[in-house]
N, C-alpha and C positions, 0 to 999 in steps of 0.2 A: 505493499501497499502507499501511496506518493507523501511522503514525509512534509510535503511540501503543500499539498492539498486541505482547506482549512478545518481544523479538527471537527464541525457539524456534518461537512460531507462524507469527513473519514469515519464515524461512531454510522452516521447513514447507510454508508457503504458496507461496516458489518452487520450492521442490523437490516440486514434485504440477504447478508449472506449466511449466514447461520441457517444452519438446515431445521431447525425446531420451526413451532411458529410460534412467535412473541406477538403479544399487545402492548401499547405503553398506555397505563388508564390514568386519569384521576378521579380523586372520593365525590362530588357535590351531595349533598345530603342525605348520607350518609351510603348514597348507590355510586358502582365505578362508574365512569364512564370512559370512551373509548378515547383515547386521541393520536394514535396510530399504529399501525397494523406490518409486520413486514412481510412479503415476500412468499413467503413459504406459505403464513397465513391462511396469506388466497388460496393459493393452492390449495390447502387441506381444509380447511372449512368453505370455501369458496367465495368468499364476500373479500372486496377490493377495499381500499383504504380509504374513496372518494363516496361506495355507498353508507358505511358504517360510523366512522370518523365522528364525535359527538356526542352520539347515540347510546344507550345502556348497555352496557357488555350482558349483562345477564334475562335482554330482549332477543338477542342474536344466538347465542351456542351455546348456554345453559339449559337445558330438560325443565320443564316445568314444578318434576318430582322434584326436581337438586339442587331448585333452587337458594332455599335454605342454608343447608352444608354451603355452597361454594357461598354464597356470603357471607360468612362467618370466614373462611378463609382469607378473601382478601379486605376482607374490613378490616381485622385484627391481628396484623402481621404487627409484630414490636417494627420500630421505626428501624431501619436499615439492618433489619434480619433480614434469611429466607426462612419461606417454609415451602414444607417439598410434601404432596397429596394427588392418592388413583380420583381421578374427576371423570366425569361422564361427558362428553360436547355432544353438539348440534350440529352439522355439515348440512349440504345442501345436500350431501349423500346420503345420509343416513346418521344417526348415532355412533360415536367411538368410543372405547378408549382414551383416556393419554394419563400420563405423569402429568403434573399439575408440579410448577414453581414459582413460588412469585415471590419481589424484593420487592422492600417499598424503600423512595428514596429520600423522604420524608411522608409527615403526616395527609398525605393526602395527594401523593403522586406516584408511583412506580410502576413495577413491570410484572408480568403474565406470561411468564413458559409452556406451551403444550405440547409434549412429546409422545408421538403417535405409539400403543404399544400391538396394536391390531395383531401386527405381522411377526412370528417367533425371534425378526433380527431385533426389530425395536424391545421389543419384550426386553430381553437380556439386556440387552444396548442401558433401557433408564433401571432394570435392576441394578445394575451397577453404580449407576448416578443414589440410587438408594442405598443402597452397602454403605459409597465415598462418605454419602451425608451421617448415615449411624457410625461409622468407625469415627469420624469426626468427632459426631458429639460427645461418642465413650473417651476417645481420648480427653479434651476439654475435660470432662467430669474426673478423669481418673488423676489429671495434673490436678485436682480441684484437692483430693484425699490426699495425693503425696505430698503435697506443700501442707496440708493443714497435720497432716500426721511429724510430719517433723518438726513443726512447730512446736506440737505437744513433746514429743521427745526433748527438743530444746531446752525448753521451758516449765516443762515439771517436774516437781519433788519428788513424787507418787511413780516410785519403782512399775508397780504395778499398770499404773495410765501408760508407762514408757514402753513396757513391755508390751501392752496391748496394741498399743501405737506403731509401734517395726512391727506386729504379728498384720498390720493393715497396711502399711507400708511397702512391706514383703511382695503380700497378695494383691495389693493395686498396680505395683512393679512387674508381677507378672504377664495381670489381666493387657496392660499396656505393651509390652513385649510379644503377649497370642495376637493381640489387634493388630500390631506391624506385622511379624507370618504370615499373618492370615491376608491383609495386602498382596506381599509378596507372592501367596499360593493365587490368589489371583490374575494376579499378573501373569503367572508363568503357565498355569494351567489355559488361560484365556489368548495365548499367546500361538497364533501358528506363522513358526520358521520353519526355514530349508537347510540343512544341514550342508557345512560349505566347509572348504578348507580351512582350517586355525592355525594360528600356531600359540602351543599350547606355554610357552617356552614367554614368550610374551605378557599372557596369561597370569603366569604361577607369579612371573615379578611383579607385577603391579598386584598383586594381591597381595603377596610380600612385602611391600614399599609399604601398602597401604594400613598395613598390621602391626612394623614397625613405628610408624607417628604414632599407630593407638596406646599400644604396650609399651608403658616406660621402660619393663624387663624382659628383655627375650632375646633368644639364638636362635635365629631360625640359618638355616645354614641349604642352597639348593645348590643341585649337584648335576645341573640337565644341561643339552647343547643349549648352543644360541638359538636352534631352530629344531622343535618339535613339533611338526603338521597331524596333527588330526584331522578328522571329520565329524565338524559339534558345530555347533551356535555358539549366539554371543550369551547364552544364560550358563554354558555351565566355566562363566565364572562365576556365576551367584554358589555352581559347585565346588568350588575351592577355597571361596570366600569360607563360605561354612565349618570347610575342616579345618583349613590353617588358625581362624580365626577360634572354635573348641578347641583346638589342642594347646592355643595359649591359656583362652578366657580363664578352662576349666580344669588351668594345671598347677600344681598344688608344688610345684617343685619353685627351687629358687639358683638359676633362675630356667626359666621354662624355653626346655628347648625339643626346635620343632626341625626334620629332616625333610626336604622331597626330591627326592631320585626315582630314575628311570630303574626299575626291574626286567621290564622284556622289552623285546625293541624285535619285532618282524615285517616280512614281509604285508603283512595284513593287519597288526595291529598293536598298539602300545600300556605299559599298564607302567603305571607310575607310583608309590608310593609312599605316604604322607602319616611320618613316625615320629614321636611325640617321646618326655620321659616321664607324662601324666600316671594320674592313678590311676589309670585305664577304663574304659567303657564301662557306662551301664549295660548292666541286662537289658533292659528295657529296650536301650538303643543299640545293642546290638542285633536284638530279634524283628526289628526296624527294618533291618539290613539284607539282614535270611529270612524275610518275607512267614516267620512263622507269630510276629502280634499285627493284630489287623489294629489299622488307629479307630479308636473312640473315645468319647468325652472320658475317663476315666482312666487310659491306656496309650498319653499322649506325651508322654512323660515330664520333660523340665521343657517341654518346648515344640516344633513341631519343624525346626533346620535340617531332623536327619531324615522326615518326609520330603522338605522340597531336597535336598542332597541328591535321595534316590528317583524321583521324581523328575528332576532334568537329566542326571545320568540314562535313562531310560529313557528318557524324548530323543537323545545323543543318541543310543543306539548304541548305549554303551554297561558296563554291569562297575558291581563296587562290591568287595568282599573286606574281613575282618581276620589281618591274622590274628594266630591261633598258637602260636608260639607262645611257651613261657618262659614271658620275661618281663623286665620293666617297659614299664608306659605301653603307648596301643600302638599299631602301625595297620593305614587302612589302606589299600590298592583300588582304583580305577584302571578298568580295564576300555580302551576308546577303539574304535576302527581310526586307520592311516588313510586318508581321501587318495583319490588314484589319478590327483596333479599336486606339486608341489604348493607348498603355499608362497 
């Protein structure tokens, strides 16, 4: 978009390029009146801006039986905040179901966004929107809980209250981490990626650099060539990130040590090993890798990072295993296919 175009014109261009139906409205005597609609609204509902500008919104797109509910949605949004709901809307071609998102600019002016979910593609798309809103609300509330718990721990002289606040903080932190992991799962499982030649060495070194910056004490040794071609997609970095991060984060040795090396290399496949000097992988995490444990609400372990790692590797046509030799620490091996052409 040309930065030299006046801001009002740029806004109007964006307004009309959005794929969802949008209404700009103002509240008069407690009722929403239409100021403008975008091109998608005209396509979906069958009315253009000239036809309905200045007229009551409810007279055109709200079914008679639904007017009280929709009036409440539009009129009682907090200033500056967004609301989300499923609504039914009237179009010139009949009633359709929408995800409604409303946002108030001030006390009497705002926008209503109607996203059609009549077909499966749109349903999936806008359920994702609702999930994002729920995660956002969950994260905000958990931040409040964690912050108040920290305040109690710092200021209370009651030992039992401090212990209770510490327990609450730990539980809220786990929930917050699970919310972040759920977002990653949605991204990982929702993407369609083609496998292509990738240099694993470049990815591993990038992850190692990030981990070294994040953790003060660590000894990470990378013993792999500069070029390690594998056949995967960009999500493979997430698998390496989880494994190397866990090898340091859950390591009780000082300093924690991690070694990444190639243990097998042939014409078709390559096997990399990630070893550490930590306390070992918990049995529940081992069961995830060996497929003897199915994911459920009571057996997800400390998180779902290992599930994500396993899913990513399998989506790259690879496999993951845990070395069972009796020795200090853990070794996880990842086998991936080599590409048919060089990186």
